[in-house]
PLY file of the C-alpha trace (Angstrom):
ply
format ascii 1.0
element vertex 219
property float x
property float y
property float z
element edge 218
property int vertex1
property int vertex2
end_header
-131.70 -133.11 14.67
-134.51 -130.99 13.17
-132.21 -129.27 10.31
-134.96 -126.81 9.42
-134.78 -125.29 12.87
-130.94 -125.74 13.45
-130.25 -124.00 10.51
-132.65 -121.39 11.61
-130.74 -121.56 14.81
-127.54 -120.90 12.41
-129.05 -117.94 10.59
-129.50 -116.34 14.05
-125.99 -116.63 15.45
-124.12 -115.88 12.56
-126.09 -112.40 11.99
-125.46 -111.59 15.62
-121.64 -112.67 15.06
-121.07 -110.20 12.46
-123.29 -107.16 13.75
-120.50 -105.17 13.29
-118.26 -106.92 10.06
-116.50 -105.96 7.96
-118.75 -104.55 4.77
-117.58 -107.08 1.97
-117.29 -109.94 5.30
-120.98 -109.06 7.08
-123.36 -111.62 7.50
-125.04 -109.98 3.36
-121.93 -112.11 1.95
-122.72 -114.84 3.95
-126.66 -115.38 2.88
-125.03 -114.85 -0.51
-122.63 -117.32 -0.01
-125.65 -119.43 1.37
-127.54 -118.90 -1.88
-125.19 -119.50 -3.65
-124.66 -122.72 -2.38
-128.05 -123.74 -2.72
-128.14 -123.01 -6.43
-124.61 -125.47 -7.27
-126.67 -127.39 -5.00
-129.73 -128.75 -7.45
-126.98 -129.79 -9.40
-124.83 -131.73 -7.67
-124.95 -135.20 -5.27
-124.35 -133.11 -2.11
-125.53 -133.43 0.81
-127.63 -129.86 1.30
-127.44 -130.10 5.28
-123.45 -129.92 5.20
-123.69 -127.09 2.22
-125.84 -125.19 4.62
-124.01 -125.02 7.88
-120.42 -124.65 6.04
-122.25 -121.90 3.79
-123.11 -120.21 6.89
-120.48 -120.82 8.95
-117.94 -120.72 7.19
-116.76 -117.07 7.54
-117.43 -116.25 11.19
-114.05 -115.75 12.25
-112.29 -114.74 9.16
-109.00 -114.88 10.42
-107.96 -111.57 8.77
-109.44 -110.07 11.78
-108.36 -111.76 14.11
-104.57 -111.44 13.31
-104.78 -115.08 11.36
-105.69 -116.87 13.06
-107.35 -119.63 11.04
-108.73 -121.31 14.66
-110.96 -119.46 15.84
-113.61 -119.45 13.42
-112.91 -123.44 13.63
-113.41 -123.48 17.24
-116.10 -121.26 17.08
-118.68 -123.51 14.67
-117.75 -126.49 16.05
-118.59 -124.92 19.93
-121.85 -123.71 18.24
-122.84 -126.93 16.79
-122.54 -128.75 18.73
-124.72 -126.97 21.65
-127.44 -127.71 19.30
-126.77 -130.92 19.11
-125.76 -132.05 15.63
-124.16 -135.31 14.84
-120.30 -135.70 15.39
-120.29 -136.25 11.36
-121.64 -133.39 10.42
-119.84 -131.47 12.52
-116.27 -132.66 11.56
-117.08 -132.19 8.22
-118.53 -128.39 8.12
-115.22 -127.89 9.60
-112.48 -129.84 7.51
-114.37 -127.38 4.90
-114.28 -124.02 7.04
-110.76 -125.20 7.24
-110.27 -125.84 3.31
-112.49 -123.47 1.56
-110.29 -120.13 1.98
-108.32 -119.62 -1.88
-105.24 -118.82 0.33
-105.09 -122.68 1.21
-104.46 -123.54 -2.52
-101.08 -121.87 -2.65
-99.98 -125.48 -0.57
-99.54 -127.56 -3.79
-97.57 -130.46 -2.02
-99.71 -130.33 0.98
-102.29 -132.20 1.40
-105.89 -131.88 2.04
-109.35 -132.28 2.52
-112.47 -132.39 -0.07
-115.57 -133.34 -0.16
-118.21 -132.67 -3.38
-119.95 -130.68 -0.39
-116.37 -129.01 -0.51
-116.08 -128.04 -3.28
-119.97 -126.51 -4.32
-119.20 -123.86 -0.68
-116.04 -123.16 -2.16
-117.49 -122.24 -5.62
-119.54 -120.34 -3.99
-117.95 -118.37 -1.48
-115.43 -116.89 -5.13
-118.66 -116.77 -6.90
-118.75 -113.90 -4.69
-115.62 -112.44 -4.87
-115.53 -111.50 -8.63
-118.33 -109.94 -10.78
-119.47 -106.79 -9.71
-120.54 -107.32 -6.17
-116.26 -109.21 -6.04
-115.06 -105.63 -7.56
-117.51 -103.72 -4.40
-116.00 -105.85 -1.74
-112.31 -105.80 -3.27
-112.22 -102.01 -2.99
-114.16 -102.23 0.46
-111.24 -103.66 1.92
-109.15 -101.89 0.01
-110.40 -98.61 1.65
-110.65 -100.48 5.47
-106.90 -100.89 4.71
-106.30 -97.50 3.74
-104.67 -98.89 -0.04
-104.26 -97.36 -2.66
-106.05 -97.55 -5.71
-103.42 -98.77 -7.74
-99.88 -97.52 -8.32
-98.22 -98.23 -12.12
-94.44 -98.52 -10.23
-96.12 -101.52 -7.68
-96.89 -105.02 -10.25
-99.10 -107.53 -8.79
-97.65 -110.93 -7.13
-97.92 -113.97 -9.18
-95.61 -116.32 -7.51
-97.34 -115.91 -4.03
-97.03 -117.93 -1.46
-99.18 -117.88 1.14
-97.46 -116.16 3.80
-97.22 -113.29 0.85
-100.77 -113.13 0.69
-101.92 -112.94 4.30
-99.20 -110.55 4.30
-100.14 -108.66 1.44
-100.04 -104.81 2.01
-100.47 -104.31 -2.18
-102.80 -101.42 -4.39
-106.65 -102.90 -4.59
-106.10 -102.81 -8.40
-103.55 -105.86 -8.01
-105.40 -108.30 -6.31
-107.45 -108.80 -9.51
-104.48 -110.41 -10.91
-103.15 -112.26 -7.64
-107.12 -113.09 -6.95
-110.03 -112.55 -8.32
-109.41 -113.12 -12.38
-107.74 -116.28 -11.64
-111.24 -117.40 -9.69
-113.11 -118.53 -13.45
-110.42 -121.49 -13.83
-110.91 -122.53 -10.06
-114.01 -123.23 -10.21
-115.19 -127.14 -9.35
-118.81 -127.10 -10.19
-120.39 -127.40 -14.05
-123.16 -124.21 -12.06
-119.65 -122.32 -10.94
-118.25 -122.39 -14.43
-121.11 -121.00 -15.64
-121.70 -118.21 -13.47
-118.06 -117.36 -12.97
-117.96 -116.98 -16.91
-119.94 -113.84 -17.09
-118.76 -112.34 -13.76
-115.12 -113.10 -15.37
-115.67 -110.87 -18.42
-118.18 -108.23 -16.49
-114.13 -107.82 -14.63
-111.82 -107.49 -17.44
-114.52 -104.67 -19.17
-114.64 -103.24 -15.58
-110.27 -103.19 -15.51
-110.59 -101.43 -19.72
-112.32 -98.65 -17.94
-110.59 -98.37 -14.93
-107.18 -98.51 -17.10
-108.85 -95.79 -19.95
-109.57 -93.60 -17.07
-106.82 -93.41 -14.65
-104.32 -92.46 -18.20
-107.35 -90.28 -19.53
-108.02 -91.87 -22.64
-111.70 -91.42 -22.48
0 1
1 2
2 3
3 4
4 5
5 6
6 7
7 8
8 9
9 10
10 11
11 12
12 13
13 14
14 15
15 16
16 17
17 18
18 19
19 20
20 21
21 22
22 23
23 24
24 25
25 26
26 27
27 28
28 29
29 30
30 31
31 32
32 33
33 34
34 35
35 36
36 37
37 38
38 39
39 40
40 41
41 42
42 43
43 44
44 45
45 46
46 47
47 48
48 49
49 50
50 51
51 52
52 53
53 54
54 55
55 56
56 57
57 58
58 59
59 60
60 61
61 62
62 63
63 64
64 65
65 66
66 67
67 68
68 69
69 70
70 71
71 72
72 73
73 74
74 75
75 76
76 77
77 78
78 79
79 80
80 81
81 82
82 83
83 84
84 85
85 86
86 87
87 88
88 89
89 90
90 91
91 92
92 93
93 94
94 95
95 96
96 97
97 98
98 99
99 100
100 101
101 102
102 103
103 104
104 105
105 106
106 107
107 108
108 109
109 110
110 111
111 112
112 113
113 114
114 115
115 116
116 117
117 118
118 119
119 120
120 121
121 122
122 123
123 124
124 125
125 126
126 127
127 128
128 129
129 130
130 131
131 132
132 133
133 134
134 135
135 136
136 137
137 138
138 139
139 140
140 141
141 142
142 143
143 144
144 145
145 146
146 147
147 148
148 149
149 150
150 151
151 152
152 153
153 154
154 155
155 156
156 157
157 158
158 159
159 160
160 161
161 162
162 163
163 164
164 165
165 166
166 167
167 168
168 169
169 170
170 171
171 172
172 173
173 174
174 175
175 176
176 177
177 178
178 179
179 180
180 181
181 182
182 183
183 184
184 185
185 186
186 187
187 188
188 189
189 190
190 191
191 192
192 193
193 194
194 195
195 196
196 197
197 198
198 199
199 200
200 201
201 202
202 203
203 204
204 205
205 206
206 207
207 208
208 209
209 210
210 211
211 212
212 213
213 214
214 215
215 216
216 217
217 218
């Protein structure tokens, strides 16, 4: 396998597949996750080729844009990788990462899941893009896409969600900070991910303080 060529072909494929995607889950999201994954990989003993392919393909068909179907993404990714003559072992590894990388799978506490260092790296890279300044922008972009209210003081965050609750939520955008974004700092797998997440987490806390002050006419 010419790994560099396969990576280039994967980038071309993903750009084409996501050319009409929602702004928080478009090619630029993939590119940021890819860059984060490469950065984190420098401090981890991982197969960078596997990490690269998984980062590039992890959102090739996000279930929330496909009526909740979690099989489309792995299927598309597998078909593409096979077309590139990627080895069966690597294909299987990448597909498992795609299946288990999502935050919503963290709700399955009692269900046996797949783990690998490569998954940990891609998961951290993806979660870093969900927090900080870009995470805030993506959160409100998706809320607008779904026509959700910014905030409703009468609707409290659900802090005991199941996976189905999370998938079917229609709560105000601010609630998502408490139901996901503010939880991610403590779920980072790698030292690099933890370090970057710390600063981004603080930025979100500052944003929320400012948001509530403006909402309540304090300043």
